[in-house]
C-alpha positions as CSV (number, residue, x, y, z in Angstrom):
1,M,0.0,0.0,0.0
2,T,1.3,3.5,-0.9
3,D,2.4,5.5,2.0
4,V,0.0,8.4,2.3
5,R,2.8,10.9,3.4
6,Q,4.9,9.9,0.5
7,Q,1.9,10.3,-1.9
8,R,1.4,13.8,-0.6
9,I,5.0,14.7,-1.5
10,T,4.9,13.3,-5.0
11,L,1.6,14.8,-5.7
12,I,2.9,18.3,-5.0
13,D,6.2,17.7,-6.8
14,S,4.3,16.1,-9.8
15,L,2.0,19.1,-10.0
16,R,5.0,21.4,-10.0
17,G,6.7,19.5,-12.7
18,F,3.5,19.6,-14.8
19,A,3.3,23.4,-14.3
20,L,6.9,23.7,-15.4
21,L,6.2,22.0,-18.7
22,G,3.2,24.3,-19.4
23,I,5.3,27.4,-18.5
24,F,8.1,26.3,-20.9
25,L,5.6,25.8,-23.7
26,V,4.6,29.5,-23.2
27,N,8.1,30.9,-22.5
28,I,9.8,29.5,-25.6
29,L,7.9,32.0,-27.8
30,F,9.7,34.8,-26.0
31,F,13.1,33.4,-26.9
32,T,12.4,33.7,-30.6
33,T,9.9,36.6,-30.9
34,S,10.2,40.3,-30.0
35,L,8.6,41.3,-26.7
36,Q,7.0,44.3,-28.5
37,T,5.7,42.0,-31.2
38,I,4.0,39.8,-28.6
39,S,2.6,42.8,-26.8
40,F,0.9,44.0,-30.0
41,G,-0.7,40.6,-30.3
42,V,0.6,40.0,-33.8
43,D,1.3,36.4,-34.9
44,L,4.3,36.1,-37.1
45,W,3.4,32.6,-38.3
46,T,0.2,32.2,-40.2
47,G,-1.4,29.3,-42.0
48,G,-3.4,26.3,-41.0
49,Y,-1.6,24.4,-38.3
50,N,0.2,27.5,-36.8
51,E,-3.0,29.3,-36.3
52,A,-4.6,26.1,-34.9
53,L,-1.7,25.6,-32.5
54,G,-1.7,29.2,-31.5
55,M,-5.4,29.1,-30.7
56,L,-5.0,25.9,-28.7
57,K,-2.2,27.5,-26.7
58,D,-4.3,30.5,-26.0
59,I,-7.2,28.4,-24.8
60,F,-5.5,25.7,-22.8
61,I,-1.9,26.8,-21.9
62,N,-1.2,30.5,-21.9
63,S,-1.6,32.2,-18.5
64,K,-2.8,29.0,-16.8
65,F,0.4,27.3,-15.8
66,I,2.2,30.3,-14.4
67,L,-0.9,30.6,-12.1
68,I,-0.5,27.0,-11.0
69,F,3.2,27.8,-10.2
70,S,2.0,30.8,-8.2
71,F,-0.5,28.7,-6.3
72,L,2.3,26.2,-5.5
73,F,4.6,29.1,-4.3
74,G,2.0,30.1,-1.8
75,L,1.5,26.5,-0.7
76,G,5.2,26.1,-0.3
77,A,5.2,29.1,2.2
78,V,2.8,27.2,4.4
79,L,4.9,24.0,4.2
80,L,8.0,26.0,5.1
81,Q,6.2,27.6,8.0
82,N,5.2,24.2,9.4
83,S,8.8,22.9,9.0
84,C,10.3,25.9,10.7
85,E,7.9,25.7,13.6
86,A,8.7,22.0,14.1
87,K,12.4,22.7,14.1
88,G,12.2,25.7,16.4
89,L,13.3,28.1,13.8
90,S,12.1,31.6,13.1
91,F,9.9,31.3,9.9
92,R,10.1,35.0,9.2
93,R,13.9,35.0,9.2
94,V,14.3,31.8,7.2
95,Y,11.7,33.0,4.7
96,A,13.2,36.5,4.4
97,R,16.6,34.9,3.6
98,R,15.0,32.5,1.1
99,L,13.2,35.4,-0.7
100,T,16.4,37.6,-0.7
101,A,18.4,34.8,-2.3
102,L,15.5,34.3,-4.8
103,L,15.6,38.0,-5.6
104,V,19.3,38.0,-6.3
105,I,19.2,34.9,-8.5
106,G,16.2,36.3,-10.3
107,L,17.9,39.6,-11.1
108,I,21.0,37.7,-12.4
109,H,18.7,35.5,-14.5
110,G,16.7,38.4,-15.9
111,M,19.7,40.6,-16.7
112,L,22.3,38.0,-17.9
113,I,20.3,35.1,-19.2
114,W,16.7,35.8,-20.1
115,Y,14.6,39.0,-19.6
116,G,11.3,37.1,-18.9
117,D,12.4,36.0,-15.4
118,V,9.6,35.4,-13.0
119,L,11.7,34.8,-9.9
120,T,12.2,38.5,-9.3
121,H,8.5,39.1,-9.1
122,Y,7.9,36.1,-6.9
123,A,10.5,37.3,-4.5
124,I,9.0,40.8,-4.3
125,L,5.4,39.6,-3.9
126,G,6.6,36.8,-1.5
127,F,7.5,39.4,1.1
128,L,3.8,40.5,1.1
129,L,2.9,36.9,2.2
130,L,4.4,37.7,5.6
131,L,1.4,39.9,6.2
132,F,-0.9,36.9,5.7
133,I,1.0,34.0,7.1
134,K,-0.8,34.0,10.5
135,R,-4.3,34.7,8.9
136,K,-7.1,32.1,9.0
137,P,-7.9,30.2,5.9
138,K,-11.2,32.0,5.4
139,T,-9.4,35.4,5.5
140,L,-6.8,34.1,2.9
141,L,-9.6,32.9,0.6
142,I,-11.5,36.3,0.8
143,W,-8.3,38.3,0.0
144,S,-7.4,35.9,-2.8
145,L,-10.8,36.6,-4.5
146,I,-10.5,40.3,-3.9
147,L,-7.0,40.5,-5.4
148,Q,-8.0,38.4,-8.4
149,L,-10.9,40.7,-9.2
150,I,-9.1,44.0,-8.8
151,V,-7.7,44.3,-12.3
152,P,-10.9,43.2,-14.3
153,V,-13.0,45.6,-12.2
154,L,-10.6,48.5,-12.8
155,V,-10.4,47.7,-16.5
156,V,-14.2,47.8,-16.8
157,I,-14.4,51.1,-14.9
158,S,-11.7,52.6,-17.0
159,S,-13.4,51.4,-20.2
160,L,-16.7,52.9,-19.2
161,A,-15.1,56.2,-18.2
162,S,-13.2,56.5,-21.5
163,S,-15.9,55.2,-23.9
164,G,-17.0,58.6,-24.9
165,D,-13.6,60.2,-25.0
166,P,-12.9,61.4,-28.6
167,Q,-9.2,61.5,-28.0
168,F,-9.0,57.8,-27.3
169,T,-7.5,56.3,-30.4
170,T,-5.8,53.0,-31.3
171,L,-3.5,51.9,-34.0
172,S,-5.2,50.2,-37.0
173,G,-4.6,46.6,-37.8
174,E,-2.2,47.4,-40.6
175,E,-0.2,49.9,-38.4
176,M,0.1,47.3,-35.6
177,Q,1.3,44.7,-38.1
178,Q,3.9,47.0,-39.5
179,T,5.1,48.1,-36.1
180,A,5.3,44.5,-34.8
181,L,7.3,43.5,-37.9
182,Y,9.7,46.4,-37.4
183,Y,10.4,45.4,-33.8
184,Q,10.8,41.7,-34.8
185,A,13.4,42.6,-37.4
186,K,15.2,44.9,-35.0
187,D,15.4,42.3,-32.2
188,A,16.3,39.5,-34.6
189,A,19.3,41.5,-35.7
190,I,20.4,41.8,-32.1
191,Y,19.5,38.4,-30.5
192,G,20.0,36.4,-33.6
193,A,23.0,38.1,-35.1
194,G,24.4,40.6,-32.6
195,D,27.4,40.4,-30.3
196,A,27.4,39.9,-26.6
197,G,27.3,43.6,-25.8
198,Q,24.3,44.2,-28.0
199,I,22.4,41.3,-26.6
200,L,23.1,42.4,-23.1
201,G,21.8,45.9,-23.8
202,Q,18.7,44.7,-25.5
203,R,18.1,42.2,-22.7
204,L,18.3,44.9,-20.1
205,N,15.8,47.0,-22.0
206,D,13.4,44.1,-22.3
207,F,13.9,43.1,-18.7
208,I,12.8,46.6,-17.6
209,A,9.9,46.5,-20.0
210,S,8.8,43.1,-18.8
211,I,8.9,44.2,-15.2
212,F,6.5,47.0,-15.9
213,N,4.3,44.7,-18.0
214,M,4.2,42.1,-15.1
215,I,3.1,44.7,-12.5
216,L,-0.4,44.6,-14.1
217,F,-0.6,41.0,-13.0
218,Y,0.7,41.4,-9.5
219,P,-2.7,41.4,-7.8
220,Q,-3.7,38.2,-9.7
221,V,-0.4,36.4,-8.8
222,L,-0.6,37.5,-5.2
223,G,-4.2,36.2,-5.2
224,L,-3.0,32.8,-6.4
225,F,-0.2,32.8,-3.7
226,L,-3.0,33.3,-1.1
227,L,-5.1,30.6,-2.7
228,G,-2.2,28.2,-2.4
229,M,-1.8,29.2,1.3
230,Y,-5.5,28.6,1.8
231,F,-5.1,25.0,0.4
232,G,-2.0,24.5,2.5
233,K,-3.7,25.5,5.8
234,R,-6.8,23.6,5.0
235,R,-4.6,20.6,4.0
236,F,-6.6,19.8,0.9
237,L,-3.7,18.4,-1.1
238,H,-2.6,16.4,2.0
239,D,-5.9,14.4,1.8
240,V,-7.4,14.5,-1.7
241,A,-9.5,11.4,-1.0
242,G,-11.0,13.0,2.0
243,H,-11.9,16.1,0.0
244,R,-12.8,14.4,-3.2
245,A,-16.3,16.0,-3.5
246,L,-14.7,19.5,-3.3
247,F,-12.0,18.7,-5.9
248,V,-14.7,17.3,-8.3
249,R,-16.8,20.5,-7.8
250,W,-13.8,22.7,-8.4
251,A,-12.8,20.8,-11.5
252,W,-16.3,21.1,-13.0
253,I,-16.9,24.8,-12.1
254,G,-13.4,25.9,-13.0
255,G,-13.3,23.8,-16.2
256,V,-16.7,24.8,-17.5
257,L,-16.6,28.5,-16.7
258,G,-12.9,28.9,-17.4
259,L,-13.2,27.2,-20.8
260,A,-16.3,29.2,-21.7
261,A,-14.3,32.4,-21.0
262,Q,-11.3,31.2,-23.1
263,L,-13.5,30.2,-26.0
264,A,-15.2,33.6,-25.9
265,M,-11.8,35.2,-26.2
266,A,-10.8,32.9,-29.1
267,W,-13.9,32.9,-31.2
268,T,-15.8,36.1,-30.6
269,E,-15.0,39.8,-31.1
270,L,-14.8,41.3,-27.7
271,S,-14.0,44.8,-26.5
272,F,-10.6,45.3,-24.8
273,A,-12.4,45.5,-21.4
274,M,-14.3,42.3,-21.9
275,E,-11.3,40.5,-23.2
276,A,-9.4,41.5,-20.1
277,V,-12.2,40.3,-17.9
278,M,-12.3,37.0,-19.7
279,L,-8.5,36.6,-19.3
280,F,-8.3,37.6,-15.6
281,V,-11.3,35.5,-14.6
282,G,-11.1,32.6,-17.1
283,A,-7.4,31.8,-16.6
284,P,-7.5,31.3,-12.8
285,L,-10.7,29.2,-13.1
286,M,-9.0,26.9,-15.6
287,S,-5.9,26.7,-13.4
288,L,-8.0,25.6,-10.5
289,A,-9.6,23.0,-12.7
290,Y,-6.2,21.7,-13.8
291,I,-5.1,21.5,-10.1
292,S,-8.2,19.7,-9.1
293,L,-8.3,17.3,-12.1
294,F,-4.6,16.5,-11.6
295,A,-5.1,15.7,-7.9
296,L,-8.1,13.5,-8.7
297,L,-6.3,11.6,-11.3
298,Y,-3.4,11.1,-9.0
299,Q,-5.6,9.0,-6.8
300,N,-5.8,6.4,-9.5
301,K,-2.9,3.9,-9.4
302,R,-2.5,3.7,-13.2
303,C,-2.7,7.5,-13.7
304,Q,-0.4,8.1,-10.8
305,K,2.2,5.9,-12.3
306,V,2.2,8.1,-15.4
307,L,1.9,11.4,-13.6
308,R,4.7,10.7,-11.2
309,V,7.1,11.2,-14.1
310,F,6.5,14.9,-13.6
311,S,7.7,14.6,-10.0
312,Y,11.4,14.3,-11.0
313,P,11.7,17.7,-12.8
314,G,9.2,19.0,-10.2
315,K,11.7,18.3,-7.4
316,M,14.3,20.2,-9.3
317,A,12.0,22.9,-10.7
318,F,14.3,25.7,-9.7
319,T,17.3,24.1,-11.5
320,N,15.2,23.1,-14.5
321,Y,13.5,26.5,-14.9
322,L,16.9,28.3,-15.1
323,M,18.4,25.6,-17.3
324,Q,15.5,26.1,-19.8
325,S,16.6,29.7,-20.2
326,V,20.3,28.7,-20.7
327,I,19.4,26.0,-23.2
328,C,17.1,28.3,-25.2
329,G,19.7,31.0,-25.3
330,F,22.0,28.5,-27.1
331,I,19.3,27.4,-29.4
332,F,18.0,30.9,-30.4
333,Y,20.6,33.5,-29.8
334,S,23.7,34.4,-31.9
335,Y,26.2,32.7,-29.6
336,G,24.5,29.4,-30.3
337,L,22.4,28.1,-33.2
338,A,21.0,31.6,-33.9
339,L,17.5,30.3,-34.7
340,Y,15.8,33.5,-33.4
341,G,12.7,34.2,-35.5
342,T,13.2,31.3,-37.8
343,V,11.0,28.5,-36.3
344,D,7.2,28.4,-36.3
345,V,4.9,27.6,-33.5
346,G,4.9,23.8,-34.1
347,I,8.7,23.6,-34.1
348,Q,8.9,25.8,-31.0
349,M,6.6,23.4,-29.1
350,L,8.5,20.4,-30.3
351,I,11.8,21.9,-29.1
352,A,10.2,22.6,-25.7
353,L,8.9,19.1,-25.4
354,A,12.3,17.6,-26.4
355,V,14.2,19.8,-23.9
356,Y,11.7,19.0,-21.2
357,A,12.0,15.2,-21.9
358,A,15.8,15.5,-21.6
359,Q,15.2,17.3,-18.3
360,V,13.0,14.5,-17.0
361,I,15.8,12.0,-17.7
362,F,18.5,14.3,-16.2
363,S,16.4,14.9,-13.1
364,M,15.8,11.1,-12.6
365,L,19.6,10.4,-12.9
366,W,20.5,13.3,-10.7
367,L,18.1,12.4,-7.9
368,R,19.5,8.9,-7.8
369,L,22.8,10.4,-6.6
370,F,21.7,13.5,-4.7
371,P,18.7,14.4,-2.5
372,I,17.9,17.7,-4.2
373,G,18.9,19.6,-7.4
374,P,22.1,21.7,-7.6
375,L,20.5,25.1,-7.6
376,E,18.0,23.9,-4.9
377,Y,21.1,23.1,-2.8
378,V,22.6,26.6,-3.4
379,W,19.2,28.2,-2.5
380,R,19.0,26.1,0.7
381,L,22.5,27.2,1.7
382,F,21.4,30.8,1.6
383,T,18.1,30.0,3.3
384,Y,19.7,28.1,6.3
385,W,23.0,30.0,6.4
386,G,25.1,27.2,5.0
387,K,23.7,24.3,6.9
388,P,24.2,21.2,4.8
389,V,21.4,19.0,3.5
390,R,21.2,15.7,5.4
391,K,22.0,12.7,3.2
392,G,18.9,11.0,2.0
393,A,16.6,14.0,2.6
394,V,13.8,14.5,0.2
395,S,12.5,17.9,-1.0
396,H,9.6,19.0,1.2
397,Q,9.7,15.8,3.2
398,A,10.6,17.5,6.4
399,S,7.9,20.1,5.8
400,I,5.2,17.6,5.4
401,A,6.4,15.0,7.9
402,S,6.5,17.7,10.6
403,D,3.2,19.2,9.6
404,K,1.4,18.3,12.8
405,D,-2.3,18.0,13.0
406,S,-3.0,21.8,12.8
407,S,-6.2,21.5,10.8
408,R,-8.4,22.3,13.9
409,A,-6.3,25.4,14.7
410,N,-6.3,26.6,11.1
411,R,-10.0,26.1,10.3
412,A,-11.9,29.0,9.1
């Protein structure tokens, strides 16, 4: 019989590995397409299967997996809190060191490897979680919903306020196309054919731009952090079987409503405000559906055997996330194969799947020799001031093993 505690660990790691794949399928576009071109919403690759794949990505992948990753980040904060309390450590000090190290690594990643870094944003928002760590689950859930609704509500209000403004103008479709192509050619000349200094300069510009772009999503990301904390304090993923009815309900509600919102965006002409509402509401709902469906499938022995493959890259998600950037740099930038702007959507996805498959094999081999990934080890050294990892330790095992029966104290 499968040990329940071990099952809990592999479920979380597997879900993290699953999210890592989805994120990579999205991120790879940014390694071969100008940030400005993507911002304009212009597709460089047209034709049957490219348009079909692009639509499928918009409906089922884009914006969903980064939210699952955000959810798991919040869940991880609760697990770390439980671990620190069991060891007699100050959670706030440990967590502050952990976030500071994450911020430093994120800035290095964003400035020197890839401008689309998310670690910097997680570190910044992670400090805000200290305001919520002692809150009851019900409070976390309420704030999660409020934060996720802030942007769509503001967008609707702004749209209504400016609807009669004659000065409000936008670029025509042709002007957007030409502008997007200009930026694509400009960035291709730098990333695909430029020298190290040119790439560094462009990367810094794009890193700054991406930071400002990401700020719009801060309330939503923080809301998913709090949702993960809510799940952690209510111990839903610790006992999926005991909460099966809830997971089934979330899978149906999130799947049906979220999919309806995504289909509306893909197949109908919506105003900017309505499209923003569909995105900011539909994506979290589908993310919740994915989490719930994944957890339910994990209870089936046959499905679990397949899904546990994701646990290996999931245990080394920090290492694998950064390695994806390094590998894609060599594939698409001038110091490597210089394929920037030359491969269509289908080839991009095939490359991502191939790299991820290699990471699964690498992670399996690495974890046979070491308890955690190499960058996870470095991160832990900063977090615990150089205290070594015990031989045979498993990622998150101490957190979950020491998570005493706190459900009564943490009930809403």
